[in-house]
LUMZAGU-454208 format. One record per residue: residue in three letters; residue number from 1; x, y, z of N, C-alpha, C in turn. Coordinates in nm, 4 decimals. Example, Ala and Ser with C-alpha at 12.3 -4.5 7.8 and 13.67 -1.06 7.14 Angstrom:
<recs>
@type ALA	seq 1	n_c1 1.3190	n_c2 -0.5690	n_c3 0.7800	ca_c1 1.2300	ca_c2 -0.4500	ca_c3 0.7800	c_c1 1.3200	c_c2 -0.3300	c_c3 0.7800
@type SER	seq 2	n_c1 1.2850	n_c2 -0.2250	n_c3 0.7080	ca_c1 1.3670	ca_c2 -0.1060	ca_c3 0.7140	c_c1 1.2900	c_c2 0.0030	c_c3 0.7870
</recs>
This chain:
<recs>
@type UNK	seq 1	n_c1 1.7400	n_c2 34.4304	n_c3 14.7293	ca_c1 1.6256	ca_c2 34.3688	ca_c3 14.6662	c_c1 1.6208	c_c2 34.4052	c_c3 14.5176
@type UNK	seq 2	n_c1 1.6604	n_c2 34.5259	n_c3 14.4863	ca_c1 1.6536	ca_c2 34.5695	ca_c3 14.3465	c_c1 1.7475	c_c2 34.4883	c_c3 14.2577
@type UNK	seq 3	n_c1 1.8606	n_c2 34.4433	n_c3 14.3125	ca_c1 1.9541	ca_c2 34.3624	ca_c3 14.2343	c_c1 1.8877	c_c2 34.2311	c_c3 14.1942
@type UNK	seq 4	n_c1 1.8203	n_c2 34.1688	n_c3 14.2882	ca_c1 1.7501	ca_c2 34.0439	ca_c3 14.2577	c_c1 1.6420	c_c2 34.0692	c_c3 14.1536
@type UNK	seq 5	n_c1 1.5620	n_c2 34.1714	n_c3 14.1782	ca_c1 1.4486	ca_c2 34.2013	ca_c3 14.0902	c_c1 1.4941	c_c2 34.2297	c_c3 13.9473
@type UNK	seq 6	n_c1 1.5986	n_c2 34.3070	n_c3 13.9330	ca_c1 1.6446	ca_c2 34.3457	ca_c3 13.7996	c_c1 1.7185	c_c2 34.2337	c_c3 13.7258
@type UNK	seq 7	n_c1 1.7645	n_c2 34.1334	n_c3 13.8001	ca_c1 1.8414	ca_c2 34.0268	ca_c3 13.7369	c_c1 1.7616	c_c2 33.9006	c_c3 13.7072
@type UNK	seq 8	n_c1 1.6328	n_c2 33.9040	n_c3 13.7296	ca_c1 1.5517	ca_c2 33.7898	ca_c3 13.6897	c_c1 1.4713	c_c2 33.8276	c_c3 13.5664
@type UNK	seq 9	n_c1 1.4331	n_c2 33.7277	n_c3 13.4936	ca_c1 1.3561	ca_c2 33.7494	ca_c3 13.3714	c_c1 1.2281	c_c2 33.8266	c_c3 13.4032
@type UNK	seq 10	n_c1 1.1936	n_c2 33.9195	n_c3 13.3171	ca_c1 1.0767	ca_c2 34.0054	ca_c3 13.3425	c_c1 0.9482	c_c2 33.9246	c_c3 13.3575
@type UNK	seq 11	n_c1 0.9404	n_c2 33.8105	n_c3 13.2931	ca_c1 0.8199	ca_c2 33.7280	ca_c3 13.3065	c_c1 0.8090	c_c2 33.6628	c_c3 13.4444
@type UNK	seq 12	n_c1 0.9186	n_c2 33.6617	n_c3 13.5210	ca_c1 0.9168	ca_c2 33.6014	ca_c3 13.6547	c_c1 0.9211	c_c2 33.7050	c_c3 13.7672
@type UNK	seq 13	n_c1 0.9250	n_c2 33.8297	n_c3 13.7335	ca_c1 0.9330	ca_c2 33.9341	ca_c3 13.8363	c_c1 0.8095	c_c2 33.9382	c_c3 13.9253
@type UNK	seq 14	n_c1 0.6960	n_c2 33.8962	n_c3 13.8713	ca_c1 0.5738	ca_c2 33.9000	ca_c3 13.9519	c_c1 0.5838	c_c2 33.8072	c_c3 14.0732
@type UNK	seq 15	n_c1 0.6739	n_c2 33.7100	n_c3 14.0686	ca_c1 0.6912	ca_c2 33.6176	ca_c3 14.1812	c_c1 0.7404	c_c2 33.6920	c_c3 14.3047
@type UNK	seq 16	n_c1 0.8242	n_c2 33.7939	n_c3 14.2855	ca_c1 0.8851	ca_c2 33.8635	ca_c3 14.3993	c_c1 0.8499	c_c2 34.0118	c_c3 14.4079
@type UNK	seq 17	n_c1 0.7631	n_c2 34.0595	n_c3 14.3230	ca_c1 0.7403	ca_c2 34.2044	ca_c3 14.3180	c_c1 0.6789	c_c2 34.2628	c_c3 14.4448
@type UNK	seq 18	n_c1 0.6098	n_c2 34.1850	n_c3 14.5244	ca_c1 0.5482	ca_c2 34.2367	ca_c3 14.6471	c_c1 0.6322	c_c2 34.2078	c_c3 14.7722
@type UNK	seq 19	n_c1 0.7526	n_c2 34.1570	n_c3 14.7519	ca_c1 0.8402	ca_c2 34.1217	ca_c3 14.8641	c_c1 0.9482	c_c2 34.2282	c_c3 14.8776
@type UNK	seq 20	n_c1 0.9659	n_c2 34.2792	n_c3 15.0006	ca_c1 1.0671	ca_c2 34.3819	ca_c3 15.0260	c_c1 1.1982	c_c2 34.3249	c_c3 15.0797
@type UNK	seq 21	n_c1 1.1908	n_c2 34.2113	n_c3 15.1458	ca_c1 1.3082	ca_c2 34.1511	ca_c3 15.2084	c_c1 1.3826	c_c2 34.0632	c_c3 15.1065
@type UNK	seq 22	n_c1 1.5099	n_c2 34.0934	n_c3 15.0774	ca_c1 1.5843	ca_c2 34.0145	ca_c3 14.9783	c_c1 1.6020	c_c2 33.8678	c_c3 15.0183
@type UNK	seq 23	n_c1 1.6150	n_c2 33.8411	n_c3 15.1468	ca_c1 1.6301	ca_c2 33.7025	ca_c3 15.1926	c_c1 1.5023	c_c2 33.6242	c_c3 15.1628
@type UNK	seq 24	n_c1 1.3900	n_c2 33.6858	n_c3 15.1922	ca_c1 1.2614	ca_c2 33.6218	ca_c3 15.1645	c_c1 1.2416	c_c2 33.6038	c_c3 15.0140
@type UNK	seq 25	n_c1 1.2798	n_c2 33.7033	n_c3 14.9359	ca_c1 1.2679	ca_c2 33.6936	ca_c3 14.7900	c_c1 1.3521	c_c2 33.5775	c_c3 14.7374
@type UNK	seq 26	n_c1 1.4719	n_c2 33.5637	n_c3 14.7921	ca_c1 1.5600	ca_c2 33.4552	ca_c3 14.7495	c_c1 1.4980	c_c2 33.3195	c_c3 14.7823
@type UNK	seq 27	n_c1 1.4384	n_c2 33.3074	n_c3 14.9012	ca_c1 1.3733	ca_c2 33.1818	ca_c3 14.9403	c_c1 1.2578	c_c2 33.1487	c_c3 14.8466
@type UNK	seq 28	n_c1 1.1783	n_c2 33.2499	n_c3 14.8131	ca_c1 1.0649	ca_c2 33.2292	ca_c3 14.7232	c_c1 1.1145	c_c2 33.1844	c_c3 14.5856
@type UNK	seq 29	n_c1 1.2182	n_c2 33.2493	n_c3 14.5352	ca_c1 1.2739	ca_c2 33.2111	ca_c3 14.4054	c_c1 1.3320	c_c2 33.0697	c_c3 14.4086
@type UNK	seq 30	n_c1 1.3994	n_c2 33.0367	n_c3 14.5173	ca_c1 1.4567	ca_c2 32.9028	ca_c3 14.5298	c_c1 1.3466	c_c2 32.7977	c_c3 14.5304
@type UNK	seq 31	n_c1 1.2390	n_c2 32.8252	n_c3 14.6032	ca_c1 1.1260	ca_c2 32.7326	ca_c3 14.6072	c_c1 1.0633	c_c2 32.7180	c_c3 14.4691
@type UNK	seq 32	n_c1 1.0547	n_c2 32.8281	n_c3 14.3977	ca_c1 0.9946	ca_c2 32.8260	ca_c3 14.2643	c_c1 1.0802	c_c2 32.7474	c_c3 14.1650
@type UNK	seq 33	n_c1 1.2107	n_c2 32.7712	n_c3 14.1667	ca_c1 1.2997	ca_c2 32.7085	ca_c3 14.0693	c_c1 1.3530	c_c2 32.5726	c_c3 14.1128
@type UNK	seq 34	n_c1 1.3564	n_c2 32.5471	n_c3 14.2426	ca_c1 1.4027	ca_c2 32.4185	ca_c3 14.2931	c_c1 1.3012	c_c2 32.3652	c_c3 14.3931
@type UNK	seq 35	n_c1 1.1898	n_c2 32.3171	n_c3 14.3442	ca_c1 1.0864	ca_c2 32.2694	ca_c3 14.4361	c_c1 1.1352	c_c2 32.1496	c_c3 14.5167
@type UNK	seq 36	n_c1 1.0876	n_c2 32.1399	n_c3 14.6375	ca_c1 1.1244	ca_c2 32.0289	ca_c3 14.7250	c_c1 1.0298	c_c2 31.9128	c_c3 14.6953
@type UNK	seq 37	n_c1 1.0587	n_c2 31.8442	n_c3 14.5869	ca_c1 0.9734	ca_c2 31.7333	ca_c3 14.5454	c_c1 1.0603	c_c2 31.6111	c_c3 14.5187
@type UNK	seq 38	n_c1 0.9967	n_c2 31.4970	n_c3 14.5156	ca_c1 1.0705	ca_c2 31.3743	ca_c3 14.4863	c_c1 1.1298	c_c2 31.3787	c_c3 14.3459
@type UNK	seq 39	n_c1 1.0578	n_c2 31.4409	n_c3 14.2539	ca_c1 1.1084	ca_c2 31.4509	ca_c3 14.1164	c_c1 1.2381	c_c2 31.5315	c_c3 14.1125
@type UNK	seq 40	n_c1 1.2424	n_c2 31.6411	n_c3 14.1881	ca_c1 1.3647	ca_c2 31.7226	ca_c3 14.1920	c_c1 1.4778	c_c2 31.6459	c_c3 14.2603
@type UNK	seq 41	n_c1 1.4465	n_c2 31.5757	n_c3 14.3692	ca_c1 1.5476	ca_c2 31.4948	ca_c3 14.4379	c_c1 1.6056	c_c2 31.3918	c_c3 14.3407
@type UNK	seq 42	n_c1 1.5175	n_c2 31.3269	n_c3 14.2663	ca_c1 1.5617	ca_c2 31.2253	ca_c3 14.1706	c_c1 1.6477	c_c2 31.2869	c_c3 14.0607
@type UNK	seq 43	n_c1 1.6120	n_c2 31.4056	n_c3 14.0176	ca_c1 1.6886	ca_c2 31.4749	ca_c3 13.9136	c_c1 1.8311	c_c2 31.5049	c_c3 13.9608
@type UNK	seq 44	n_c1 1.8435	n_c2 31.5548	n_c3 14.0832	ca_c1 1.9763	ca_c2 31.5878	ca_c3 14.1361	c_c1 2.0570	c_c2 31.4600	c_c3 14.1598
@type UNK	seq 45	n_c1 1.9916	n_c2 31.3571	n_c3 14.2151	ca_c1 2.0604	ca_c2 31.2305	ca_c3 14.2383	c_c1 2.1066	c_c2 31.1695	c_c3 14.1054
@type UNK	seq 46	n_c1 2.0231	n_c2 31.1774	n_c3 14.0039	ca_c1 2.0600	ca_c2 31.1260	ca_c3 13.8715	c_c1 2.1785	c_c2 31.2023	c_c3 13.8140
@type UNK	seq 47	n_c1 2.1837	n_c2 31.3320	n_c3 13.8402	ca_c1 2.2977	ca_c2 31.4098	ca_c3 13.7903	c_c1 2.4275	c_c2 31.3628	c_c3 13.8559
@type UNK	seq 48	n_c1 2.4206	n_c2 31.3185	n_c3 13.9809	ca_c1 2.5393	ca_c2 31.2622	ca_c3 14.0460	c_c1 2.5783	c_c2 31.1304	c_c3 13.9796
@type UNK	seq 49	n_c1 2.4807	n_c2 31.0435	n_c3 13.9602	ca_c1 2.5095	ca_c2 30.9120	ca_c3 13.9029	c_c1 2.5576	c_c2 30.9216	c_c3 13.7580
@type UNK	seq 50	n_c1 2.5150	n_c2 31.0245	n_c3 13.6876	ca_c1 2.5549	ca_c2 31.0411	ca_c3 13.5477	c_c1 2.6793	c_c2 31.1278	c_c3 13.5298
@type UNK	seq 51	n_c1 2.7305	n_c2 31.1813	n_c3 13.6376	ca_c1 2.8466	ca_c2 31.2693	ca_c3 13.6296	c_c1 2.9731	c_c2 31.1853	c_c3 13.6114
@type UNK	seq 52	n_c1 3.0435	n_c2 31.2099	n_c3 13.5039	ca_c1 3.1700	ca_c2 31.1412	ca_c3 13.4798	c_c1 3.2687	c_c2 31.2396	c_c3 13.4187
@type UNK	seq 53	n_c1 3.3939	n_c2 31.2025	n_c3 13.4276	ca_c1 3.4984	ca_c2 31.2919	ca_c3 13.3786	c_c1 3.4918	c_c2 31.2977	c_c3 13.2257
@type UNK	seq 54	n_c1 3.4963	n_c2 31.4169	n_c3 13.1731	ca_c1 3.4900	ca_c2 31.4375	ca_c3 13.0289	c_c1 3.6303	c_c2 31.4282	c_c3 12.9699
@type UNK	seq 55	n_c1 3.6384	n_c2 31.3965	n_c3 12.8426	ca_c1 3.7710	ca_c2 31.3899	ca_c3 12.7809	c_c1 3.8357	c_c2 31.5280	c_c3 12.7881
@type UNK	seq 56	n_c1 3.9605	n_c2 31.5287	n_c3 12.8187	ca_c1 4.0391	ca_c2 31.6526	ca_c3 12.8323	c_c1 3.9999	c_c2 31.7365	c_c3 12.9540
@type UNK	seq 57	n_c1 3.9173	n_c2 31.6835	n_c3 13.0426	ca_c1 3.8793	ca_c2 31.7571	ca_c3 13.1632	c_c1 3.9778	c_c2 31.7219	c_c3 13.2747
@type UNK	seq 58	n_c1 4.0182	n_c2 31.8209	n_c3 13.3499	ca_c1 4.1096	ca_c2 31.7943	ca_c3 13.4611	c_c1 4.0330	c_c2 31.7277	c_c3 13.5754
@type UNK	seq 59	n_c1 4.1066	n_c2 31.6570	n_c3 13.6577	ca_c1 4.0451	ca_c2 31.5915	ca_c3 13.7726	c_c1 3.9900	c_c2 31.6953	c_c3 13.8693
@type UNK	seq 60	n_c1 4.0581	n_c2 31.8072	n_c3 13.8826	ca_c1 4.0086	ca_c2 31.9096	ca_c3 13.9757	c_c1 3.8767	c_c2 31.9694	c_c3 13.9275
@type UNK	seq 61	n_c1 3.8608	n_c2 31.9875	n_c3 13.7978	ca_c1 3.7342	ca_c2 32.0389	ca_c3 13.7455	c_c1 3.6227	c_c2 31.9362	c_c3 13.7646
@type UNK	seq 62	n_c1 3.6526	n_c2 31.8110	n_c3 13.7371	ca_c1 3.5560	ca_c2 31.7035	ca_c3 13.7586	c_c1 3.5152	c_c2 31.6967	c_c3 13.9053
@type UNK	seq 63	n_c1 3.6127	n_c2 31.7028	n_c3 13.9942	ca_c1 3.5816	ca_c2 31.6957	ca_c3 14.1371	c_c1 3.5005	c_c2 31.8161	c_c3 14.1830
@type UNK	seq 64	n_c1 3.5230	n_c2 31.9314	n_c3 14.1225	ca_c1 3.4446	ca_c2 32.0504	ca_c3 14.1557	c_c1 3.2997	c_c2 32.0330	c_c3 14.1115
@type UNK	seq 65	n_c1 3.2801	n_c2 31.9756	n_c3 13.9937	ca_c1 3.1424	ca_c2 31.9492	ca_c3 13.9484	c_c1 3.0726	c_c2 31.8531	c_c3 14.0436
@type UNK	seq 66	n_c1 3.1446	n_c2 31.7485	n_c3 14.0850	ca_c1 3.0871	ca_c2 31.6538	ca_c3 14.1805	c_c1 3.0537	c_c2 31.7216	c_c3 14.3130
@type UNK	seq 67	n_c1 3.1416	n_c2 31.8079	n_c3 14.3580	ca_c1 3.1190	ca_c2 31.8775	ca_c3 14.4842	c_c1 2.9943	c_c2 31.9647	c_c3 14.4775
@type UNK	seq 68	n_c1 2.9716	n_c2 32.0314	n_c3 14.3663	ca_c1 2.8508	ca_c2 32.1137	ca_c3 14.3507	c_c1 2.7249	c_c2 32.0285	c_c3 14.3572
@type UNK	seq 69	n_c1 2.7281	n_c2 31.9132	n_c3 14.2928	ca_c1 2.6125	ca_c2 31.8236	ca_c3 14.2976	c_c1 2.5918	c_c2 31.7740	c_c3 14.4402
@type UNK	seq 70	n_c1 2.7012	n_c2 31.7396	n_c3 14.5075	ca_c1 2.6918	ca_c2 31.6948	ca_c3 14.6470	c_c1 2.6291	c_c2 31.8026	c_c3 14.7349
@type UNK	seq 71	n_c1 2.6670	n_c2 31.9268	n_c3 14.7149	ca_c1 2.6096	ca_c2 32.0362	ca_c3 14.7939	c_c1 2.4597	c_c2 32.0494	c_c3 14.7683
@type UNK	seq 72	n_c1 2.4177	n_c2 32.0296	n_c3 14.6438	ca_c1 2.2742	ca_c2 32.0319	ca_c3 14.6140	c_c1 2.2030	c_c2 31.9174	c_c3 14.6851
@type UNK	seq 73	n_c1 2.2655	n_c2 31.7999	n_c3 14.6845	ca_c1 2.2057	ca_c2 31.6853	ca_c3 14.7522	c_c1 2.1984	c_c2 31.7068	c_c3 14.9028
@type UNK	seq 74	n_c1 2.3012	n_c2 31.7672	n_c3 14.9593	ca_c1 2.2997	ca_c2 31.7963	ca_c3 15.1036	c_c1 2.1917	c_c2 31.8977	c_c3 15.1391
@type UNK	seq 75	n_c1 2.1651	n_c2 31.9925	n_c3 15.0489	ca_c1 2.0562	ca_c2 32.0871	ca_c3 15.0717	c_c1 1.9218	c_c2 32.0156	c_c3 15.0754
@type UNK	seq 76	n_c1 1.9095	n_c2 31.9105	n_c3 14.9958	ca_c1 1.7842	ca_c2 31.8352	ca_c3 14.9904	c_c1 1.7740	c_c2 31.7324	c_c3 15.1020
@type UNK	seq 77	n_c1 1.8880	n_c2 31.6769	n_c3 15.1409	ca_c1 1.8895	ca_c2 31.5694	ca_c3 15.2403	c_c1 2.0178	c_c2 31.5797	c_c3 15.3222
@type UNK	seq 78	n_c1 2.0047	n_c2 31.6291	n_c3 15.4440	ca_c1 2.1223	ca_c2 31.6497	ca_c3 15.5298	c_c1 2.1980	c_c2 31.5207	c_c3 15.5568
@type UNK	seq 79	n_c1 2.1299	n_c2 31.4076	n_c3 15.5478	ca_c1 2.1920	ca_c2 31.2794	ca_c3 15.5788	c_c1 2.2580	c_c2 31.2124	c_c3 15.4584
@type UNK	seq 80	n_c1 2.2564	n_c2 31.2797	n_c3 15.3426	ca_c1 2.3167	ca_c2 31.2184	ca_c3 15.2242	c_c1 2.4659	c_c2 31.1995	c_c3 15.2487
@type UNK	seq 81	n_c1 2.5126	n_c2 31.0781	n_c3 15.2289	ca_c1 2.6507	ca_c2 31.0437	ca_c3 15.2613	c_c1 2.7496	c_c2 31.0922	c_c3 15.1553
@type UNK	seq 82	n_c1 2.8551	n_c2 31.1506	n_c3 15.2044	ca_c1 2.9638	ca_c2 31.1974	ca_c3 15.1186	c_c1 3.0349	c_c2 31.0800	c_c3 15.0504
@type UNK	seq 83	n_c1 3.0180	n_c2 30.9624	n_c3 15.1053	ca_c1 3.0817	ca_c2 30.8429	ca_c3 15.0484	c_c1 3.0405	c_c2 30.8193	c_c3 14.9038
@type UNK	seq 84	n_c1 2.9141	n_c2 30.8483	n_c3 14.8717	ca_c1 2.8661	ca_c2 30.8240	ca_c3 14.7354	c_c1 2.9376	c_c2 30.9134	c_c3 14.6343
@type UNK	seq 85	n_c1 2.9675	n_c2 31.0348	n_c3 14.6747	ca_c1 3.0409	ca_c2 31.1264	ca_c3 14.5872	c_c1 3.1852	c_c2 31.0775	c_c3 14.5730
@type UNK	seq 86	n_c1 3.2405	n_c2 31.0265	n_c3 14.6810	ca_c1 3.3760	ca_c2 30.9715	ca_c3 14.6769	c_c1 3.3816	c_c2 30.8527	c_c3 14.5812
@type UNK	seq 87	n_c1 3.2826	n_c2 30.7642	n_c3 14.5919	ca_c1 3.2770	ca_c2 30.6502	ca_c3 14.4997	c_c1 3.2670	c_c2 30.6968	c_c3 14.3546
@type UNK	seq 88	n_c1 3.1861	n_c2 30.7991	n_c3 14.3307	ca_c1 3.1688	ca_c2 30.8493	ca_c3 14.1943	c_c1 3.2995	c_c2 30.9087	c_c3 14.1411
@type UNK	seq 89	n_c1 3.3710	n_c2 30.9797	n_c3 14.2253	ca_c1 3.5004	ca_c2 31.0353	ca_c3 14.1849	c_c1 3.5970	c_c2 30.9228	c_c3 14.1483
@type UNK	seq 90	n_c1 3.6076	n_c2 30.8242	n_c3 14.2345	ca_c1 3.7013	ca_c2 30.7143	ca_c3 14.2114	c_c1 3.6618	c_c2 30.6309	c_c3 14.0899
@type UNK	seq 91	n_c1 3.5341	n_c2 30.6170	n_c3 14.0700	ca_c1 3.4821	ca_c2 30.5348	ca_c3 13.9605	c_c1 3.5276	c_c2 30.5846	c_c3 13.8235
@type UNK	seq 92	n_c1 3.5385	n_c2 30.7146	n_c3 13.8073	ca_c1 3.5681	ca_c2 30.7704	ca_c3 13.6760	c_c1 3.7087	c_c2 30.8275	c_c3 13.6610
@type UNK	seq 93	n_c1 3.7952	n_c2 30.7988	n_c3 13.7548	ca_c1 3.9340	ca_c2 30.8420	ca_c3 13.7358	c_c1 3.9959	c_c2 30.7627	c_c3 13.6211
@type UNK	seq 94	n_c1 4.0859	n_c2 30.8241	n_c3 13.5470	ca_c1 4.1509	ca_c2 30.7536	ca_c3 13.4354	c_c1 4.2282	c_c2 30.6303	c_c3 13.4842
@type UNK	seq 95	n_c1 4.2520	n_c2 30.5332	n_c3 13.3956	ca_c1 4.3181	ca_c2 30.4076	ca_c3 13.4333	c_c1 4.4540	c_c2 30.4242	c_c3 13.5017
@type UNK	seq 96	n_c1 4.5263	n_c2 30.5297	n_c3 13.4708	ca_c1 4.6573	ca_c2 30.5472	ca_c3 13.5341	c_c1 4.6465	c_c2 30.5689	c_c3 13.6855
@type UNK	seq 97	n_c1 4.5252	n_c2 30.5895	n_c3 13.7353	ca_c1 4.5048	ca_c2 30.6094	ca_c3 13.8786	c_c1 4.4547	c_c2 30.4829	c_c3 13.9487
@type UNK	seq 98	n_c1 4.4510	n_c2 30.3710	n_c3 13.8800	ca_c1 4.3959	ca_c2 30.2484	ca_c3 13.9379	c_c1 4.4628	c_c2 30.2084	c_c3 14.0689
@type UNK	seq 99	n_c1 4.5939	n_c2 30.2172	n_c3 14.0758	ca_c1 4.6623	ca_c2 30.1772	ca_c3 14.1998	c_c1 4.6283	c_c2 30.2724	c_c3 14.3145
@type UNK	seq 100	n_c1 4.6149	n_c2 30.4003	n_c3 14.2831	ca_c1 4.5769	ca_c2 30.4982	ca_c3 14.3857	c_c1 4.4339	c_c2 30.4717	c_c3 14.4322
@type UNK	seq 101	n_c1 4.3466	n_c2 30.4400	n_c3 14.3383	ca_c1 4.2073	ca_c2 30.4098	ca_c3 14.3729	c_c1 4.2023	c_c2 30.2907	c_c3 14.4677
@type UNK	seq 102	n_c1 4.2795	n_c2 30.1865	n_c3 14.4386	ca_c1 4.2805	ca_c2 30.0689	ca_c3 14.5257	c_c1 4.3301	c_c2 30.1034	c_c3 14.6663
@type UNK	seq 103	n_c1 4.4293	n_c2 30.1884	n_c3 14.6739	ca_c1 4.4801	ca_c2 30.2319	ca_c3 14.8045	c_c1 4.3739	c_c2 30.3105	c_c3 14.8802
@type UNK	seq 104	n_c1 4.3068	n_c2 30.4003	n_c3 14.8111	ca_c1 4.2026	ca_c2 30.4821	ca_c3 14.8745	c_c1 4.0882	c_c2 30.3941	c_c3 14.9238
@type UNK	seq 105	n_c1 4.0524	n_c2 30.2929	n_c3 14.8464	ca_c1 3.9427	ca_c2 30.2041	ca_c3 14.8865	c_c1 3.9757	c_c2 30.1251	c_c3 15.0130
@type UNK	seq 106	n_c1 4.1031	n_c2 30.1138	n_c3 15.0452	ca_c1 4.1441	ca_c2 30.0431	ca_c3 15.1672	c_c1 4.1476	c_c2 30.1332	c_c3 15.2908
@type UNK	seq 107	n_c1 4.1256	n_c2 30.2623	n_c3 15.2710	ca_c1 4.1261	ca_c2 30.3543	ca_c3 15.3851	c_c1 4.0130	c_c2 30.3219	c_c3 15.4809
@type UNK	seq 108	n_c1 4.0345	n_c2 30.3529	n_c3 15.6083	ca_c1 3.9244	ca_c2 30.3345	ca_c3 15.7027	c_c1 3.8176	c_c2 30.4416	c_c3 15.6769
@type UNK	seq 109	n_c1 3.7009	n_c2 30.4215	n_c3 15.7336	ca_c1 3.5867	ca_c2 30.5095	ca_c3 15.7057	c_c1 3.6115	c_c2 30.6553	c_c3 15.7414
@type UNK	seq 110	n_c1 3.6918	n_c2 30.6788	n_c3 15.8428	ca_c1 3.7174	ca_c2 30.8166	ca_c3 15.8852	c_c1 3.7946	c_c2 30.8930	c_c3 15.7774
@type UNK	seq 111	n_c1 3.8865	n_c2 30.8258	n_c3 15.7110	ca_c1 3.9677	ca_c2 30.8918	ca_c3 15.6087	c_c1 3.9059	c_c2 30.8832	c_c3 15.4695
@type UNK	seq 112	n_c1 3.8057	n_c2 30.7983	n_c3 15.4539	ca_c1 3.7410	ca_c2 30.7810	ca_c3 15.3241	c_c1 3.6339	c_c2 30.8883	c_c3 15.3061
@type UNK	seq 113	n_c1 3.6816	n_c2 31.0111	n_c3 15.2990	ca_c1 3.5938	ca_c2 31.1273	ca_c3 15.2874	c_c1 3.6395	c_c2 31.2068	c_c3 15.1663
@type UNK	seq 114	n_c1 3.5438	n_c2 31.2448	n_c3 15.0863	ca_c1 3.5695	ca_c2 31.3138	ca_c3 14.9604	c_c1 3.6646	c_c2 31.4316	c_c3 14.9769
@type UNK	seq 115	n_c1 3.6373	n_c2 31.5164	n_c3 15.0734	ca_c1 3.7156	ca_c2 31.6392	ca_c3 15.0907	c_c1 3.8579	c_c2 31.6117	c_c3 15.1374
@type UNK	seq 116	n_c1 3.8806	n_c2 31.4961	n_c3 15.1979	ca_c1 4.0158	ca_c2 31.4630	ca_c3 15.2436	c_c1 4.1008	c_c2 31.4035	c_c3 15.1311
@type UNK	seq 117	n_c1 4.0369	n_c2 31.3592	n_c3 15.0251	ca_c1 4.1105	ca_c2 31.2968	ca_c3 14.9152	c_c1 4.1726	c_c2 31.3971	c_c3 14.8201
@type UNK	seq 118	n_c1 4.1168	n_c2 31.5158	n_c3 14.8172	ca_c1 4.1627	ca_c2 31.6165	ca_c3 14.7217	c_c1 4.2248	c_c2 31.7352	c_c3 14.7926
@type UNK	seq 119	n_c1 4.3327	n_c2 31.7872	n_c3 14.7365	ca_c1 4.3906	ca_c2 31.9085	ca_c3 14.7960	c_c1 4.2968	c_c2 32.0271	c_c3 14.7738
@type UNK	seq 120	n_c1 4.3017	n_c2 32.1218	n_c3 14.8632	ca_c1 4.2140	ca_c2 32.2399	ca_c3 14.8516	c_c1 4.2534	c_c2 32.3278	c_c3 14.7378
</recs>
């Protein structure tokens, strides 16, 4: 618990100062910083829609950023489809990948999964 307490800004320590259980403290902090509201859901969803590959960024780094956003969306909505992240990845691949993108788009639904498209 002391690690959590000492690593948050002193102005926010009062949020967890009466909590002894680190798991409970973490939940309280998560609720405080990531409220379960429609505005927060929209913010995370918008970050997915606005996520694109940056110049000089590797595809693996881009895909990792997308995966982090997807994990946030799954935390908010267990039913959020991985397909949308796959579409976003394919949408912003450089032009030299166009033929690969077309091949991937022809995959059946079982294989059209984000995690299956990229090596670990």
